[in-house]
Structures are given as C-alpha cells and as structure tokens.
Residue frames as a rotation matrix with the C-alpha (Angstrom) as fourth column:
UNK 1
0.573 0.819 0.000 0.00
0.819 -0.573 0.000 0.00
0.000 0.000 -1.000 0.00
UNK 2
-0.093 -0.598 0.796 1.24
0.523 -0.710 -0.472 3.48
0.847 0.373 0.379 -0.86
UNK 3
0.490 0.153 -0.858 2.17
0.865 -0.202 0.459 5.77
-0.103 -0.967 -0.232 2.00
UNK 4
0.705 -0.289 0.648 3.18
-0.101 -0.945 -0.312 9.37
0.702 0.155 -0.695 2.68
UNK 5
0.281 -0.701 -0.656 6.59
0.824 0.527 -0.210 8.74
0.493 -0.481 0.725 4.24
UNK 6
-0.464 -0.497 -0.733 7.54
0.775 -0.628 -0.064 12.36
-0.429 -0.598 0.677 4.88
UNK 7
0.674 0.650 0.352 5.86
0.727 -0.668 -0.159 15.76
0.131 0.363 -0.922 4.60
UNK 8
-0.268 -0.933 -0.241 8.36
0.907 -0.328 0.265 18.49
-0.326 -0.148 0.934 3.73
UNK 9
0.816 0.510 0.270 8.11
0.568 -0.795 -0.214 22.29
0.105 0.328 -0.939 3.54
UNK 10
-0.180 -0.883 -0.434 10.43
0.840 -0.368 0.400 25.24
-0.512 -0.292 0.808 3.19
UNK 11
0.800 0.393 -0.453 10.42
0.173 -0.874 -0.453 28.92
-0.574 0.284 -0.768 2.30
UNK 12
0.738 -0.538 0.408 12.64
0.457 -0.048 -0.888 30.31
0.497 0.842 0.210 -0.48
UNK 13
0.544 -0.671 -0.504 16.15
0.344 -0.370 0.863 31.38
-0.765 -0.643 0.029 0.41
UNK 14
0.883 -0.364 -0.296 18.82
-0.455 -0.515 -0.726 33.30
0.112 0.776 -0.621 -1.47
UNK 15
0.458 -0.793 0.403 22.06
0.217 0.539 0.814 31.56
-0.862 -0.285 0.419 -2.41
UNK 16
0.128 -0.484 -0.865 24.70
-0.832 -0.528 0.172 31.74
-0.540 0.698 -0.470 -5.12
UNK 17
0.516 0.005 0.856 25.12
0.341 0.916 -0.211 29.53
-0.786 0.401 0.471 -8.17
UNK 18
0.124 -0.601 0.790 27.98
0.992 0.096 -0.083 29.91
-0.026 0.794 0.608 -10.63
UNK 19
-0.792 -0.606 -0.070 28.66
0.610 -0.791 -0.053 33.41
-0.023 -0.085 0.996 -9.40
UNK 20
-0.574 0.668 0.473 25.06
-0.171 -0.663 0.729 34.58
0.801 0.338 0.495 -9.55
UNK 21
-0.873 0.367 0.321 22.58
-0.353 -0.021 -0.935 35.23
-0.336 -0.930 0.148 -6.76
UNK 22
-0.579 0.724 -0.375 19.50
-0.117 0.382 0.917 33.04
0.807 0.575 -0.137 -7.04
UNK 23
-0.401 0.559 0.726 16.36
-0.894 -0.064 -0.444 32.46
-0.202 -0.827 0.525 -4.98
UNK 24
-0.494 0.179 -0.851 15.16
-0.344 0.858 0.380 28.90
0.798 0.481 -0.363 -4.50
UNK 25
0.183 0.642 0.745 12.61
-0.981 0.072 0.180 26.96
0.062 -0.764 0.643 -2.49
UNK 26
0.270 -0.106 -0.957 14.32
-0.392 0.896 -0.210 23.60
0.879 0.432 0.201 -3.02
UNK 27
-0.780 -0.621 -0.081 15.55
-0.151 0.311 -0.938 23.33
0.608 -0.719 -0.336 0.56
UNK 28
0.290 0.953 0.086 12.73
-0.510 0.078 0.857 21.50
0.810 -0.292 0.508 2.34
UNK 29
-0.825 -0.476 0.304 12.61
-0.498 0.360 -0.789 20.09
0.266 -0.802 -0.534 5.86
UNK 30
-0.446 0.676 -0.587 10.34
0.422 0.737 0.528 17.32
0.789 -0.012 -0.614 7.20
UNK 31
-0.556 0.376 0.742 7.57
-0.767 -0.576 -0.283 18.27
0.321 -0.726 0.608 9.60
UNK 32
-0.968 0.121 -0.218 5.84
0.190 0.925 -0.328 15.87
0.162 -0.359 -0.919 11.98
UNK 33
-0.571 0.794 -0.209 2.63
-0.005 -0.258 -0.966 17.77
-0.821 -0.550 0.151 12.67
UNK 34
0.091 0.712 0.696 -0.50
0.899 0.243 -0.365 17.86
-0.429 0.659 -0.618 10.50
UNK 35
-0.780 -0.368 -0.506 -0.36
0.092 -0.867 0.489 20.51
-0.619 0.335 0.710 7.79
UNK 36
0.337 0.935 -0.107 -3.16
0.100 -0.149 -0.984 22.12
-0.936 0.321 -0.144 5.80
UNK 37
-0.755 -0.505 0.419 -3.00
0.437 0.088 0.895 21.72
-0.489 0.859 0.155 2.03
UNK 38
0.090 0.761 -0.642 -4.87
-0.263 -0.604 -0.752 24.22
-0.961 0.237 0.146 -0.14
UNK 39
0.793 0.272 0.545 -5.48
0.417 0.410 -0.811 24.07
-0.444 0.871 0.211 -3.87
UNK 40
0.867 -0.497 0.037 -2.38
-0.336 -0.638 -0.693 26.19
0.368 0.588 -0.720 -4.38
UNK 41
-0.119 -0.983 -0.138 0.22
-0.397 0.175 -0.901 24.80
0.910 -0.053 -0.412 -1.98
UNK 42
0.198 0.036 -0.980 1.17
0.754 0.633 0.176 23.12
0.627 -0.773 0.098 1.26
UNK 43
0.940 0.201 0.274 0.93
-0.012 -0.786 0.618 25.42
0.340 -0.585 -0.737 4.29
UNK 44
0.684 -0.729 -0.016 4.35
-0.108 -0.123 0.987 26.67
-0.722 -0.673 -0.163 5.34
UNK 45
0.015 -0.661 0.751 5.85
0.825 0.432 0.364 26.03
-0.565 0.614 0.551 1.91
UNK 46
0.571 0.161 -0.805 6.91
-0.207 -0.921 -0.331 28.53
-0.794 0.356 -0.492 -0.74
UNK 47
0.397 -0.426 0.813 8.32
0.880 0.429 -0.205 28.77
-0.261 0.796 0.545 -4.25
UNK 48
-0.262 -0.600 -0.755 10.81
0.265 -0.798 0.542 31.27
-0.928 -0.058 0.368 -5.57
UNK 49
-0.952 -0.094 -0.293 10.01
-0.261 -0.257 0.931 30.92
-0.162 0.962 0.220 -9.27
UNK 50
-0.285 0.938 0.195 6.23
-0.147 0.159 -0.976 31.18
-0.947 -0.307 0.093 -9.55
UNK 51
0.054 0.245 -0.968 6.39
-0.986 -0.138 -0.090 30.87
-0.156 0.960 0.234 -13.34
UNK 52
-0.241 -0.291 -0.926 7.72
-0.593 0.799 -0.097 27.31
0.768 0.526 -0.365 -13.23
UNK 53
-0.820 -0.075 -0.568 6.71
0.353 0.715 -0.603 26.17
0.451 -0.695 -0.560 -9.72
UNK 54
-0.806 0.536 -0.252 3.61
0.133 -0.250 -0.959 26.24
-0.577 -0.806 0.130 -7.57
UNK 55
-0.557 0.709 -0.434 0.05
-0.831 -0.464 0.308 27.09
0.017 0.532 0.847 -8.54
UNK 56
0.301 0.850 0.433 -2.95
-0.842 0.450 -0.298 24.82
-0.448 -0.275 0.851 -8.95
UNK 57
0.789 -0.012 -0.615 -1.28
-0.428 0.708 -0.562 22.44
0.442 0.706 0.553 -11.43
UNK 58
-0.046 -0.896 -0.442 1.82
0.187 0.427 -0.885 22.04
0.981 -0.124 0.148 -9.26
UNK 59
0.578 0.386 0.719 0.37
-0.549 -0.468 0.692 22.42
0.604 -0.795 -0.058 -5.80
UNK 60
0.686 -0.337 0.645 2.26
-0.446 0.505 0.739 19.41
-0.575 -0.795 0.196 -4.43
UNK 61
0.168 -0.724 -0.669 5.64
-0.864 0.218 -0.453 18.10
0.474 0.655 -0.589 -5.57
UNK 62
0.858 0.202 0.473 6.06
-0.405 0.831 0.381 14.34
-0.316 -0.518 0.795 -5.05
UNK 63
-0.026 -0.860 -0.509 9.22
-0.898 0.244 -0.366 12.25
0.439 0.448 -0.779 -5.04
UNK 64
0.790 0.383 -0.478 9.35
-0.232 0.910 0.344 8.45
0.567 -0.161 0.808 -4.60
UNK 65
0.580 -0.544 0.607 11.33
-0.706 0.037 0.708 7.10
-0.407 -0.838 -0.362 -1.65
UNK 66
0.818 -0.204 0.538 12.39
0.298 0.950 -0.094 4.13
-0.492 0.237 0.838 -3.79
UNK 67
0.770 -0.527 0.361 14.83
0.263 -0.253 -0.931 6.32
0.582 0.811 -0.057 -5.74
UNK 68
0.804 -0.440 0.400 16.80
-0.594 -0.629 0.501 7.41
0.032 -0.641 -0.767 -2.71
UNK 69
0.581 -0.610 0.539 18.97
0.103 0.712 0.695 4.27
-0.807 -0.349 0.476 -2.59
UNK 70
0.565 -0.340 0.751 20.00
0.823 0.167 -0.543 4.78
0.060 0.925 0.375 -6.22
UNK 71
0.699 -0.268 0.663 21.00
-0.016 -0.933 -0.360 8.39
0.715 0.241 -0.656 -5.63
UNK 72
0.808 -0.430 0.402 22.81
-0.492 -0.119 0.863 7.61
-0.323 -0.895 -0.308 -2.38
UNK 73
0.491 -0.640 0.591 24.95
0.543 0.756 0.366 5.08
-0.681 0.142 0.719 -4.22
UNK 74
0.467 -0.279 0.839 25.58
0.808 -0.251 -0.534 7.37
0.359 0.927 0.108 -7.17
UNK 75
0.613 -0.161 0.774 26.26
-0.164 -0.984 -0.074 10.49
0.773 -0.082 -0.629 -5.09
UNK 76
-0.148 -0.682 -0.716 28.01
0.576 0.529 -0.623 8.58
0.804 -0.504 0.314 -2.28
UNK 77
-0.893 -0.042 0.448 26.17
-0.314 -0.657 -0.686 10.35
0.323 -0.753 0.574 0.48
UNK 78
-0.643 0.719 -0.264 23.22
0.749 0.517 -0.416 9.82
-0.162 -0.465 -0.870 2.79
UNK 79
-0.776 0.448 0.443 20.04
-0.073 -0.762 0.643 11.61
0.626 0.467 0.624 1.83
UNK 80
-0.805 0.571 -0.164 17.15
0.240 0.061 -0.969 12.68
-0.543 -0.819 -0.186 4.01
UNK 81
-0.059 0.891 0.451 13.52
0.983 0.132 -0.132 12.96
-0.177 0.435 -0.883 2.97
UNK 82
0.805 0.401 -0.437 12.87
0.305 -0.912 -0.273 16.19
-0.508 0.087 -0.857 1.12
UNK 83
-0.130 -0.987 -0.090 16.33
0.347 -0.130 0.929 16.13
-0.929 0.090 0.359 -0.49
UNK 84
-0.640 -0.104 0.761 14.86
0.765 -0.001 0.644 16.65
-0.067 0.995 0.080 -3.95
UNK 85
-0.971 0.237 -0.035 12.78
-0.236 -0.971 -0.035 19.61
-0.043 -0.026 0.999 -2.90
UNK 86
-0.504 0.824 -0.260 9.61
0.200 0.403 0.893 17.53
0.841 0.398 -0.368 -2.77
UNK 87
-0.242 0.553 0.797 6.66
-0.886 -0.460 0.051 18.24
0.395 -0.694 0.602 -0.49
UNK 88
0.690 0.529 0.494 5.62
-0.665 0.733 0.143 14.59
-0.286 -0.427 0.858 -0.31
UNK 89
-0.589 -0.763 -0.267 8.14
-0.799 0.599 0.052 11.78
0.120 0.244 -0.962 -0.08
UNK 90
0.434 0.889 0.146 6.07
-0.888 0.450 -0.098 8.70
-0.152 -0.087 0.984 -0.92
UNK 91
-0.748 -0.550 0.373 6.48
-0.473 0.835 0.282 4.94
-0.466 0.034 -0.884 -0.96
UNK 92
-0.495 0.524 0.693 4.70
0.488 0.828 -0.277 2.58
-0.719 0.201 -0.666 -3.34
UNK 93
0.666 0.746 0.026 3.80
0.485 -0.406 -0.774 5.22
-0.567 0.528 -0.632 -5.91
UNK 94
-0.366 -0.884 -0.291 6.70
0.221 -0.387 0.895 5.84
-0.904 0.264 0.337 -8.28
UNK 95
-0.387 0.162 -0.908 6.57
-0.722 -0.666 0.189 7.12
-0.574 0.728 0.374 -11.88
UNK 96
-0.904 0.046 -0.425 5.81
-0.274 0.701 0.659 3.66
0.328 0.712 -0.621 -13.29
UNK 97
-0.669 0.683 -0.294 2.79
0.735 0.548 -0.399 3.31
-0.111 -0.483 -0.869 -10.99
UNK 98
-0.257 0.574 -0.778 1.29
0.209 -0.753 -0.624 6.81
-0.944 -0.323 0.073 -11.01
UNK 99
-0.306 0.260 0.916 -0.90
0.952 0.077 0.296 7.50
0.006 0.963 -0.271 -14.01
UNK 100
-0.993 0.070 0.099 -1.74
-0.054 -0.986 0.158 10.93
0.109 0.151 0.982 -15.30
UNK 101
-0.286 0.954 0.095 -5.23
-0.569 -0.249 0.783 11.62
0.771 0.170 0.614 -13.98
UNK 102
-0.322 0.119 -0.939 -5.07
0.612 0.783 -0.110 9.19
0.723 -0.610 -0.325 -11.06
UNK 103
0.157 0.414 0.897 -7.07
-0.525 -0.734 0.431 10.46
0.837 -0.538 0.103 -8.10
UNK 104
-0.375 -0.415 -0.829 -5.78
0.497 0.665 -0.558 9.63
0.782 -0.621 -0.043 -4.61
UNK 105
0.790 0.513 0.337 -6.94
-0.090 -0.446 0.891 10.23
0.607 -0.734 -0.306 -1.05
UNK 106
-0.305 -0.880 -0.364 -4.20
0.539 0.155 -0.828 11.23
0.785 -0.449 0.427 1.40
UNK 107
-0.891 0.100 -0.442 -5.43
0.373 -0.394 -0.840 12.13
-0.258 -0.914 0.314 4.86
UNK 108
-0.039 0.928 -0.370 -8.23
0.315 -0.340 -0.886 14.64
-0.948 -0.151 -0.279 4.32
UNK 109
-0.144 -0.070 -0.987 -7.15
-0.670 -0.728 0.150 15.74
-0.729 0.682 0.058 0.86
UNK 110
0.555 0.261 0.790 -8.04
0.449 0.706 -0.548 14.43
-0.701 0.659 0.274 -2.57
UNK 111
-0.020 -0.704 -0.710 -5.39
-0.506 -0.605 0.615 14.91
-0.862 0.371 -0.344 -5.24
UNK 112
0.903 0.288 0.319 -4.84
0.140 0.506 -0.851 14.16
-0.407 0.813 0.416 -8.92
UNK 113
-0.107 -0.971 0.212 -1.61
0.565 0.116 0.817 13.44
-0.818 0.207 0.536 -10.81
UNK 114
0.729 0.467 -0.500 -1.15
0.003 -0.733 -0.681 16.33
-0.684 0.495 -0.536 -13.23
UNK 115
0.846 -0.501 -0.182 2.33
-0.286 -0.139 -0.948 16.21
0.450 0.854 -0.261 -14.81
UNK 116
0.435 -0.790 -0.433 5.91
0.839 0.530 -0.123 15.05
0.326 -0.310 0.893 -14.33
UNK 117
0.704 -0.380 -0.600 8.33
0.114 -0.774 0.623 17.27
-0.701 -0.507 -0.501 -12.52
UNK 118
0.771 -0.525 0.360 10.68
0.370 -0.090 -0.925 18.97
0.518 0.847 0.124 -14.98
UNK 119
0.496 -0.621 -0.606 14.00
0.770 -0.007 0.638 19.14
-0.400 -0.784 0.475 -13.11
UNK 120
0.901 -0.201 0.384 15.94
0.043 -0.840 -0.541 22.39
0.431 0.504 -0.749 -13.33
UNK 121
0.086 -0.994 0.074 19.46
0.068 -0.069 -0.995 23.62
0.994 0.090 0.062 -12.57
UNK 122
0.190 0.011 0.982 18.58
-0.869 -0.464 0.173 24.18
0.458 -0.886 -0.078 -8.91
UNK 123
0.997 0.048 0.055 19.00
-0.065 0.918 0.391 20.44
-0.031 -0.394 0.919 -8.36
UNK 124
0.394 -0.918 0.042 22.58
0.539 0.194 -0.820 20.87
0.745 0.346 0.571 -9.58
UNK 125
-0.107 -0.381 0.919 23.02
-0.486 -0.786 -0.382 23.64
0.867 -0.487 -0.101 -7.02
UNK 126
0.668 0.469 0.578 21.41
-0.720 0.208 0.662 21.64
0.191 -0.858 0.477 -4.21
UNK 127
0.953 -0.257 0.158 23.66
0.203 0.934 0.294 18.61
-0.223 -0.248 0.943 -4.71
UNK 128
0.359 -0.847 -0.392 26.69
-0.654 -0.528 0.542 20.54
-0.666 0.062 -0.744 -5.99
UNK 129
-0.282 -0.347 0.894 26.74
0.401 0.804 0.439 18.20
-0.871 0.483 -0.088 -8.99
UNK 130
-0.592 0.019 -0.805 26.95
-0.627 -0.638 0.446 19.69
-0.505 0.770 0.390 -12.47
UNK 131
-0.556 0.437 -0.707 24.12
-0.665 0.276 0.694 18.53
0.499 0.856 0.137 -14.74
UNK 132
-0.919 0.266 0.291 22.29
-0.058 0.638 -0.768 16.80
-0.390 -0.723 -0.570 -11.90
UNK 133
-0.047 0.974 -0.221 19.00
-0.527 -0.213 -0.823 17.84
-0.848 0.078 0.523 -13.49
UNK 134
0.017 -0.015 -1.000 20.06
-0.980 0.198 -0.020 16.22
0.199 0.980 -0.011 -16.76
UNK 135
-0.927 -0.345 -0.143 20.79
-0.298 0.914 -0.277 12.93
0.226 -0.215 -0.950 -14.98
UNK 136
-0.569 0.790 0.230 17.25
-0.125 0.193 -0.973 13.01
-0.813 -0.582 -0.011 -13.60
UNK 137
0.221 0.632 -0.743 15.84
-0.867 -0.222 -0.446 13.49
-0.447 0.742 0.499 -17.10
UNK 138
-0.379 -0.487 -0.787 17.90
-0.833 0.550 0.061 10.61
0.403 0.679 -0.614 -18.45
UNK 139
-0.974 -0.092 -0.205 16.87
-0.007 0.925 -0.381 8.01
0.225 -0.369 -0.902 -15.88
UNK 140
-0.279 0.960 0.013 13.28
0.067 0.006 0.998 9.16
0.958 0.279 -0.066 -15.46
UNK 141
-0.217 0.157 -0.963 13.51
0.952 0.251 -0.174 9.54
0.215 -0.955 -0.204 -11.69
UNK 142
-0.577 -0.025 0.816 11.81
0.274 -0.948 0.165 12.90
0.769 0.319 0.554 -11.90
UNK 143
-0.731 0.540 -0.417 8.98
0.395 -0.164 -0.904 12.81
-0.556 -0.826 -0.093 -9.42
UNK 144
-0.526 0.639 0.561 5.70
0.616 -0.168 0.769 14.46
0.586 0.751 -0.305 -10.37
UNK 145
-0.938 0.238 0.254 3.08
-0.329 -0.843 -0.426 17.00
0.113 -0.483 0.868 -9.37
UNK 146
-0.515 0.841 -0.168 -0.40
0.857 0.507 -0.091 16.76
0.009 -0.191 -0.981 -7.90
UNK 147
-0.614 0.489 0.620 -3.31
-0.266 -0.868 0.420 19.12
0.743 0.093 0.662 -8.28
UNK 148
-0.963 0.261 -0.061 -5.53
0.129 0.250 -0.960 19.38
-0.235 -0.933 -0.274 -5.20
UNK 149
-0.533 0.842 0.082 -9.21
0.216 0.042 0.975 18.58
0.818 0.538 -0.204 -5.72
UNK 150
0.704 0.706 -0.081 -10.23
0.246 -0.135 0.960 18.71
0.666 -0.695 -0.269 -2.05
UNK 151
-0.123 -0.759 0.639 -8.34
-0.462 -0.526 -0.714 20.72
0.878 -0.383 -0.286 0.57
UNK 152
0.890 0.452 -0.057 -7.62
-0.136 0.382 0.914 19.51
0.435 -0.806 0.401 4.08
UNK 153
0.419 -0.722 0.551 -5.06
-0.868 -0.139 0.477 18.27
-0.268 -0.678 -0.685 6.60
UNK 154
0.753 -0.293 -0.589 -2.33
-0.029 0.879 -0.475 15.69
0.657 0.375 0.654 5.98
UNK 155
0.542 -0.661 0.519 0.52
-0.780 -0.166 0.603 14.32
-0.312 -0.732 -0.606 8.04
UNK 156
-0.373 -0.770 -0.517 3.50
-0.844 0.513 -0.155 12.02
0.385 0.379 -0.842 7.58
UNK 157
-0.908 0.003 0.418 2.44
-0.202 0.872 -0.445 8.39
-0.366 -0.489 -0.792 7.83
UNK 158
0.060 0.987 -0.148 -0.93
-0.658 -0.073 -0.749 8.84
-0.750 0.142 0.645 6.12
UNK 159
-0.309 -0.047 0.950 -1.91
0.492 0.847 0.202 6.04
-0.814 0.530 -0.238 3.77
UNK 160
-0.588 0.115 -0.801 -2.40
-0.667 -0.629 0.400 6.88
-0.457 0.769 0.446 0.11
UNK 161
-0.279 0.615 0.737 -5.54
0.300 0.785 -0.542 5.32
-0.912 0.070 -0.404 -1.38
UNK 162
-1.000 -0.013 -0.008 -6.33
-0.005 -0.222 0.975 5.18
-0.014 0.975 0.222 -5.09
UNK 163
-0.377 0.923 -0.076 -9.92
-0.065 -0.108 -0.992 6.42
-0.924 -0.369 0.101 -5.52
UNK 164
0.774 0.632 -0.035 -10.21
-0.046 0.001 -0.999 6.73
-0.631 0.775 0.030 -9.29
UNK 165
-0.387 -0.903 0.185 -8.13
0.116 0.152 0.982 5.72
-0.915 0.401 0.046 -12.29
UNK 166
0.040 0.403 -0.914 -8.60
-0.833 -0.491 -0.253 6.89
-0.551 0.772 0.316 -15.90
UNK 167
0.885 0.393 0.250 -9.30
-0.185 0.790 -0.584 4.44
-0.427 0.471 0.772 -18.73
UNK 168
0.663 -0.711 -0.235 -5.89
-0.322 0.013 -0.947 5.01
0.676 0.703 -0.221 -20.29
UNK 169
0.830 -0.463 -0.311 -2.64
0.537 0.511 0.671 3.66
-0.152 -0.724 0.673 -18.81
UNK 170
0.419 -0.663 0.621 -0.46
0.224 -0.587 -0.778 6.71
0.880 0.465 -0.097 -19.42
UNK 171
0.588 -0.294 -0.754 2.07
0.806 0.128 0.578 6.73
-0.074 -0.947 0.312 -16.59
UNK 172
0.836 -0.413 -0.361 4.37
-0.292 -0.893 0.343 9.54
-0.464 -0.182 -0.867 -15.53
UNK 173
-0.066 -0.910 0.409 7.23
0.049 0.407 0.912 7.31
-0.997 0.080 0.018 -16.69
UNK 174
0.080 0.157 0.984 5.80
0.941 0.313 -0.126 7.16
-0.327 0.937 -0.122 -20.22
UNK 175
0.959 0.267 0.095 5.41
0.283 -0.918 -0.277 10.94
0.013 0.292 -0.956 -20.40
UNK 176
0.495 -0.852 -0.169 9.03
-0.380 -0.387 0.840 11.30
-0.781 -0.351 -0.516 -19.29
UNK 177
-0.106 -0.597 0.795 10.24
0.458 0.681 0.572 8.80
-0.883 0.425 0.201 -21.88
UNK 178
0.272 0.253 0.929 8.65
0.962 -0.078 -0.261 10.47
0.007 0.964 -0.265 -24.91
UNK 179
0.994 0.076 -0.075 9.60
0.083 -0.992 0.091 13.92
-0.068 -0.096 -0.993 -23.63
UNK 180
0.549 -0.836 -0.005 13.29
-0.662 -0.438 0.608 13.30
-0.510 -0.331 -0.794 -22.96
UNK 181
-0.295 -0.774 0.561 14.49
-0.339 0.633 0.696 10.02
-0.894 0.015 -0.449 -24.47
UNK 182
-0.630 0.152 0.762 12.23
0.655 0.631 0.416 8.87
-0.417 0.761 -0.497 -27.32
UNK 183
-0.434 0.435 -0.789 10.98
-0.199 -0.900 -0.387 12.10
-0.879 -0.011 0.477 -28.82
UNK 184
-0.550 0.187 -0.814 10.25
-0.835 -0.102 0.541 10.45
0.018 0.977 0.212 -32.18
UNK 185
-0.951 0.287 0.113 8.20
0.259 0.942 -0.212 7.58
-0.168 -0.172 -0.971 -30.81
UNK 186
-0.707 0.706 0.037 4.98
-0.470 -0.508 0.722 8.25
0.528 0.493 0.691 -32.69
UNK 187
-0.041 0.719 -0.694 3.03
0.283 0.675 0.682 5.45
0.958 -0.168 -0.231 -31.03
UNK 188
-0.427 -0.209 -0.880 4.19
0.895 0.043 -0.444 6.56
0.130 -0.977 0.169 -27.60
UNK 189
-0.992 0.045 -0.117 3.24
-0.032 -0.993 -0.115 10.16
-0.121 -0.110 0.986 -28.24
UNK 190
-0.444 0.886 -0.130 -0.17
-0.358 -0.042 0.933 9.18
0.821 0.461 0.336 -29.58
UNK 191
-0.039 0.393 -0.919 -0.74
0.683 0.682 0.262 7.13
0.729 -0.617 -0.295 -26.45
UNK 192
-0.736 -0.306 -0.604 0.31
0.665 -0.493 -0.561 9.95
-0.126 -0.814 0.567 -24.12
UNK 193
-0.929 0.363 0.067 -2.13
-0.326 -0.892 0.312 12.30
0.173 0.268 0.948 -25.82
UNK 194
-0.197 0.867 -0.458 -4.97
0.337 0.498 0.799 10.04
0.921 0.003 -0.390 -24.70
UNK 195
-0.267 0.003 -0.964 -4.36
0.964 0.004 -0.267 11.48
0.003 -1.000 -0.004 -21.22
UNK 196
0.138 0.426 0.894 -6.56
0.471 -0.822 0.319 14.57
0.871 0.377 -0.315 -21.36
UNK 197
0.917 0.213 -0.337 -5.84
0.388 -0.281 0.878 15.11
0.092 -0.936 -0.341 -17.66
UNK 198
-0.029 -0.999 -0.031 -2.22
0.999 -0.029 0.019 15.97
-0.020 -0.030 0.999 -18.47
UNK 199
-0.039 -0.102 -0.994 -1.27
0.369 -0.926 0.081 19.58
-0.929 -0.363 0.074 -17.72
UNK 200
0.835 0.547 0.063 -2.38
0.258 -0.289 -0.922 21.72
-0.486 0.786 -0.382 -20.67
UNK 201
0.548 -0.685 -0.479 1.03
-0.778 -0.628 0.009 23.22
-0.307 0.368 -0.878 -21.42
UNK 202
-0.452 -0.734 0.507 2.76
-0.493 0.679 0.544 19.85
-0.744 -0.005 -0.669 -21.37
UNK 203
0.142 0.624 0.769 -0.05
0.445 0.654 -0.612 18.33
-0.884 0.429 -0.185 -23.47
UNK 204
0.926 0.234 -0.296 0.28
-0.109 -0.584 -0.804 21.06
-0.361 0.777 -0.516 -26.11
UNK 205
0.117 -0.969 -0.218 4.06
-0.884 -0.202 0.421 20.68
-0.452 0.143 -0.881 -26.18
UNK 206
-0.548 -0.312 0.776 3.82
-0.087 0.944 0.319 16.94
-0.832 0.107 -0.545 -26.88
UNK 207
0.505 0.787 0.353 1.05
0.398 0.150 -0.905 17.52
-0.766 0.598 -0.237 -29.41
UNK 208
0.756 -0.322 -0.570 3.37
-0.601 -0.686 -0.409 19.83
-0.260 0.652 -0.712 -31.34
UNK 209
-0.296 -0.907 0.299 6.16
-0.724 0.417 0.549 17.28
-0.623 -0.054 -0.780 -31.01
UNK 210
-0.162 0.347 0.924 3.93
0.361 0.892 -0.272 14.66
-0.918 0.290 -0.270 -32.63
UNK 211
0.820 0.565 -0.092 2.83
0.156 -0.376 -0.913 16.99
-0.551 0.734 -0.397 -35.41
UNK 212
0.421 -0.751 -0.509 6.46
-0.823 -0.552 0.134 17.70
-0.382 0.362 -0.850 -36.29
UNK 213
-0.216 -0.536 0.816 7.24
-0.164 0.844 0.511 14.03
-0.962 -0.024 -0.270 -37.01
C-alpha cells in the first residue's frame, strides 16, 4: 500500500550559483505535525520561481522514496527525505505506478496526478553536482506534481488510497520517456495524448512534437 513517508516544507532562500545570486525553495525540511493543504500549496511552503513552480497544477511536488537508494549510491552520500525539494516523499507510488489523472486520497485531501516534474538547474546547485537535473531526465527519476481537488489536513504516515483511475494507462514514466528520451516515438506520443488530464502546457508541447514528425 502506498504511504506518505515524509511531509516536507520550506520557504525560499537566497544563495549563489555559478557566481550569480538566485532564490530557490528547493531546501525542504520534514515536519511531523499535521499541515493544511490548499489548492495552491502546502501550508508553510513557498516557491521562488512562480512561473515554473507552484500554482494549482503544481500544488504538491512528489518524489518516490524508492529512488533514494539509487541516488545515495551514485552520489556517495546519505540523503534525508525532502532532499529533492519535494513536499511529499512517498512509498509505493513511483513514476511507473502513477498514471496521469489518477485520483488519490491522502489524509483529508483528494489529489490528482497532473504532470511530471521537470527538473531544473537548482538540483545541480542543491547537490553541488553539475548537470544533476540532466541525470534526472535521463533516468526518469523525476517525481511528479499533484493538483488538489479537495483541501484539508495531511501528516506524515498517512496512507495513500487510489480512488479513481482513468481508462488510459499513461504513466508519468511514459510521459518522461517520450519527452526526454524517445521524442520520435509516434506510437508513444499518440498514447500519451490520450491522457486529457495531463497539464495543458505539457499536453500542447507533446502535441506539437507529434505533429512535427
């Protein structure tokens, strides 16, 4: 059964990257108490770049706990929940399991899988590893976003229950694959476009990608 292993929040801070001052909300810390989740974000959390992060389509950032062992071996360090800037560290619900449009109940909230996370350079800053975000694109360990359908309280340890699943079987992993690795896979792209629940911008981007073949 899927589970919310850790609930993580953090406000944006200023730091430097390659000689430039940047603001980032990637530094999250686990919290043990119940937290209210609105349709826009998790209480106590914040995003620096509101163009690419946050909002109703990206209210909650999710990262699967199963990937942590891989990254610990590759990076040769111990990682704590929230290391990838995610709000929800989950178990039993990775990119191969979560379908675009899946509706889940977590504590009091009802959420829907909306789109993969598109990793950016701030992961490289966080881990002090050049091209870290590109490694995430290559292996598909991206995490994903949830839109909030019903607001409420959640806490670490809450079970995650699948309440509704769309007719298609378009997983987050499939969207990642045709976006980053197999951009000319016509059949794959046609299948992904069956997922009308996919974030509109991402859907339009892949639709154009298909039309260009």
